[in-house]
C-alpha positions as CSV (number, residue, x, y, z in Angstrom):
1,M,-42.3,7.1,-15.6
2,R,-38.6,7.0,-14.8
3,I,-36.3,6.4,-17.8
4,P,-33.4,4.1,-17.1
5,V,-30.0,5.8,-17.3
6,L,-26.7,4.3,-18.3
7,A,-25.7,3.4,-14.8
8,D,-29.0,1.4,-14.4
9,L,-28.4,-0.4,-17.6
10,V,-24.7,-1.3,-16.6
11,D,-26.2,-2.8,-13.2
12,V,-28.6,-5.0,-15.2
13,F,-26.2,-6.3,-17.9
14,L,-22.8,-6.0,-16.0
15,P,-23.7,-6.3,-12.3
16,R,-21.0,-5.5,-9.8
17,I,-19.6,-8.4,-7.8
18,C,-18.7,-8.2,-4.2
19,A,-14.8,-8.3,-4.2
20,G,-15.0,-10.4,-1.1
21,C,-17.6,-13.1,-1.4
22,G,-18.5,-12.8,-5.1
23,E,-22.2,-12.0,-4.5
24,I,-23.9,-9.5,-6.9
25,I,-24.1,-5.9,-5.3
26,H,-25.6,-2.7,-6.4
27,N,-23.3,-0.1,-4.8
28,D,-20.0,1.6,-5.3
29,T,-18.2,0.0,-2.3
30,F,-17.0,-3.1,-4.0
31,L,-18.3,-5.1,-1.0
32,C,-21.6,-6.4,0.1
33,A,-23.0,-5.4,3.6
34,E,-21.6,-8.7,5.2
35,C,-18.2,-8.3,3.9
36,S,-18.3,-4.5,4.7
37,N,-18.9,-5.5,8.3
38,E,-16.1,-8.1,8.3
39,L,-13.7,-5.4,6.8
40,A,-14.5,-3.2,9.9
41,V,-13.4,-6.1,12.1
42,R,-10.0,-6.2,10.3
43,R,-9.3,-2.5,11.0
44,L,-6.0,-2.1,13.0
45,P,-5.5,0.3,15.9
46,A,-4.2,3.8,14.8
47,G,-0.5,4.3,14.9
48,A,2.7,3.0,13.2
49,A,4.0,-0.3,14.3
50,L,7.6,-1.6,14.0
51,L,8.0,-4.6,11.6
52,N,11.6,-5.8,11.9
53,G,12.7,-2.4,12.8
54,L,10.7,-0.6,10.0
55,P,7.9,1.9,10.8
56,V,4.8,0.6,9.0
57,V,1.4,2.2,8.9
58,A,-1.5,0.0,7.8
59,P,-5.2,0.3,8.2
60,F,-6.1,-3.4,7.9
61,E,-4.8,-6.8,9.0
62,Y,-4.2,-9.0,5.9
63,A,-7.1,-11.3,6.2
64,F,-10.6,-11.8,4.6
65,P,-12.1,-9.6,3.0
66,V,-8.9,-7.5,2.4
67,S,-7.1,-10.4,1.0
68,A,-9.8,-11.2,-1.4
69,M,-10.1,-7.5,-2.4
70,V,-6.3,-7.4,-3.1
71,T,-6.4,-10.7,-5.1
72,A,-9.4,-9.5,-7.1
73,A,-7.8,-6.2,-8.0
74,K,-4.5,-7.6,-9.0
75,F,-5.4,-10.8,-10.8
76,R,-8.8,-9.7,-12.4
77,N,-7.2,-6.3,-13.6
78,L,-9.6,-4.4,-11.5
79,P,-7.5,-1.6,-10.1
80,R,-10.6,0.6,-8.9
81,I,-11.0,-2.0,-6.1
82,F,-7.9,-0.3,-4.6
83,L,-9.7,3.1,-4.3
84,P,-11.4,2.4,-1.0
85,L,-8.2,0.9,0.3
86,A,-6.2,4.0,-0.7
87,R,-8.7,6.1,1.1
88,A,-8.3,3.9,4.3
89,M,-4.5,4.1,4.0
90,Y,-4.7,7.9,4.0
91,E,-7.0,7.9,6.9
92,A,-4.6,5.6,8.8
93,L,-1.8,8.2,8.3
94,A,-4.1,11.0,9.5
95,E,-5.2,8.9,12.5
96,A,-1.6,8.3,13.5
97,G,-0.8,12.0,13.2
98,L,1.6,11.3,10.3
99,A,-0.4,13.0,7.5
100,G,2.0,15.9,7.6
101,Y,5.2,13.7,7.4
102,P,5.6,12.9,3.8
103,Q,7.0,15.3,1.3
104,V,7.1,12.8,-1.6
105,V,5.2,9.6,-2.1
106,V,7.1,6.8,-3.8
107,P,5.6,3.4,-4.9
108,V,7.6,0.0,-4.7
109,P,7.7,-0.9,-8.3
110,L,6.7,-4.0,-10.0
111,H,9.1,-5.6,-12.7
112,H,8.0,-4.6,-16.2
113,A,7.2,-8.2,-17.1
114,R,4.9,-8.5,-14.1
115,R,3.3,-5.2,-14.9
116,R,2.7,-6.1,-18.5
117,E,1.1,-9.4,-17.4
118,R,-1.1,-7.8,-14.8
119,G,-1.9,-4.6,-16.7
120,F,-1.2,-2.2,-14.1
121,D,1.1,-1.6,-11.0
122,Q,-0.8,-1.8,-7.8
123,A,1.7,0.1,-5.7
124,Q,1.9,2.9,-8.3
125,Y,-1.9,3.1,-8.4
126,L,-2.2,3.3,-4.6
127,A,0.7,5.8,-4.3
128,E,-0.7,8.2,-6.9
129,S,-4.1,8.2,-5.1
130,I,-2.5,8.8,-1.7
131,A,-0.3,11.6,-3.0
132,G,-3.5,13.2,-4.3
133,F,-5.0,12.9,-0.8
134,L,-2.0,14.4,0.8
135,D,-1.3,17.1,-1.9
136,C,2.3,16.2,-2.1
137,S,4.7,15.2,-4.8
138,F,4.2,11.7,-6.5
139,L,7.6,10.3,-7.8
140,P,7.0,6.9,-9.5
141,K,10.4,6.7,-11.0
142,V,12.5,6.9,-7.8
143,L,13.0,3.2,-7.9
144,R,13.2,0.6,-10.6
145,R,12.8,-3.1,-10.4
146,V,16.1,-4.4,-11.7
147,R,15.0,-8.1,-11.9
148,A,11.9,-10.1,-11.4
149,T,11.7,-12.2,-8.2
150,P,9.6,-15.3,-7.7
151,P,6.4,-15.4,-5.5
152,Q,7.5,-14.9,-1.7
153,K,4.3,-16.2,-0.1
154,R,5.7,-19.4,1.4
155,V,9.2,-18.5,2.3
156,G,10.6,-16.8,5.5
157,R,12.3,-13.5,5.9
158,R,15.8,-14.9,5.5
159,Q,14.9,-16.5,2.2
160,R,13.0,-13.3,1.1
161,M,16.1,-11.1,1.7
162,V,18.3,-13.4,-0.3
163,A,15.8,-13.5,-3.3
164,L,15.4,-9.7,-3.1
165,H,19.1,-8.8,-2.8
166,G,19.7,-6.5,-5.7
167,A,16.2,-6.6,-6.9
168,F,15.8,-2.7,-6.8
169,G,17.9,0.1,-8.2
170,P,17.6,3.8,-8.2
171,G,15.5,5.4,-11.0
172,R,15.9,8.7,-12.9
173,Q,13.8,10.5,-10.1
174,A,16.0,9.3,-7.2
175,V,17.9,12.5,-7.0
176,E,14.7,14.3,-6.0
177,I,14.4,12.6,-2.7
178,E,17.6,14.1,-1.2
179,G,16.7,15.9,2.1
180,R,13.0,15.0,1.7
181,R,10.7,12.7,3.9
182,V,9.7,9.7,1.8
183,L,6.4,7.7,2.1
184,L,7.1,4.4,0.5
185,V,4.0,2.6,-0.7
186,D,3.0,-1.0,-1.4
187,D,-0.2,-3.0,-1.1
188,V,0.7,-5.7,1.5
189,V,3.7,-6.3,3.8
190,T,4.6,-9.5,5.5
191,T,8.1,-9.5,6.8
192,G,9.2,-6.2,5.7
193,A,11.9,-7.7,3.4
194,T,10.7,-6.0,0.2
195,F,10.6,-2.6,1.9
196,E,14.0,-3.1,3.3
197,A,15.4,-4.0,-0.1
198,A,13.8,-1.0,-1.7
199,M,15.0,1.3,1.1
200,Q,18.5,0.2,0.6
201,A,18.4,1.3,-3.0
202,M,17.4,4.8,-2.0
203,L,19.8,5.4,1.0
204,S,22.7,6.8,-1.1
205,Y,20.3,9.5,-2.4
206,L,20.1,10.8,1.4
207,P,16.3,11.0,2.1
208,A,15.5,12.9,5.4
209,G,13.5,9.8,6.5
210,V,11.4,7.0,5.2
211,L,8.0,5.9,6.4
212,F,6.1,2.8,5.1
213,L,2.5,2.6,4.2
214,V,0.4,-0.5,3.0
215,A,-3.2,-1.4,2.8
216,A,-2.7,-4.5,5.0
217,R,0.0,-6.2,7.0
218,T,0.5,-9.8,8.2
219,P,1.2,-11.0,10.6
220,P,0.6,-8.0,12.9
221,P,3.8,-7.0,14.8
222,S,3.4,-8.2,18.3
223,D,6.6,-6.7,19.8
224,V,5.7,-3.2,19.7
225,P,2.4,-1.7,21.0
226,P,0.5,0.6,18.6
227,E,0.9,3.6,21.0
228,D,4.7,3.4,20.7
229,P,4.7,4.6,17.1
230,I,8.1,5.0,15.6
231,A,11.4,4.0,17.1
232,G,14.6,1.9,16.4
233,K,16.3,1.6,13.0
234,G,13.5,3.3,11.0
235,S,13.0,6.1,13.5
236,L,11.8,9.5,12.1
237,D,12.3,13.0,13.1
238,L,8.8,14.0,13.1
239,P,7.8,17.6,12.1
240,E,4.9,19.4,13.7
241,E,1.5,18.4,12.4
242,Q,0.5,20.6,9.5
243,S,-2.7,22.5,10.1
């Protein structure tokens, strides 16, 4: 007779809940079969798209179940839900032919009060995972959040830029990005205002270029086709793909 192991007992007494719909599941994907199928529907075409002039790579559209996964991870203190999203972010870079671009990976930081309240920093969690996939330097202290900003969900880009002005400053590792290609990581992008504010705080340290990576973007840029990857203000001098 088979003797139950610890994982079996955990499933019985602490069953895993689907991060999408909340149904009980017994797998390591964090989603039930129905939500997994819906996740595949939200997959975006390969490539980088311009969002207000910034080159952004994202594997998913910000809609259910991605939105539910992000909410569950951040507000139920379940950072491990970000693991499959981090893997998808790395795959999106590879599919775009950009896995060889970054030399350093930098998270967009939370304010320390928000991090203390949440229990972790989602961008740092994602960025560290992605740096491991890419086998390149992870620099969590390039940027610091100088001041907290109110939730930006219901305001437009102009209001976001005003609210985010001066929100970021250079951290003690900022000197390490000089002449290096930076991958700036966050969980979700809407207008690009947060990325632009963070990038402005880094520019005096002369990075060779900046590429932006998120788990999901909303709304999808409609002005640049996916096959026209990187152009304009955020253009990159791309190296040859590493073998």
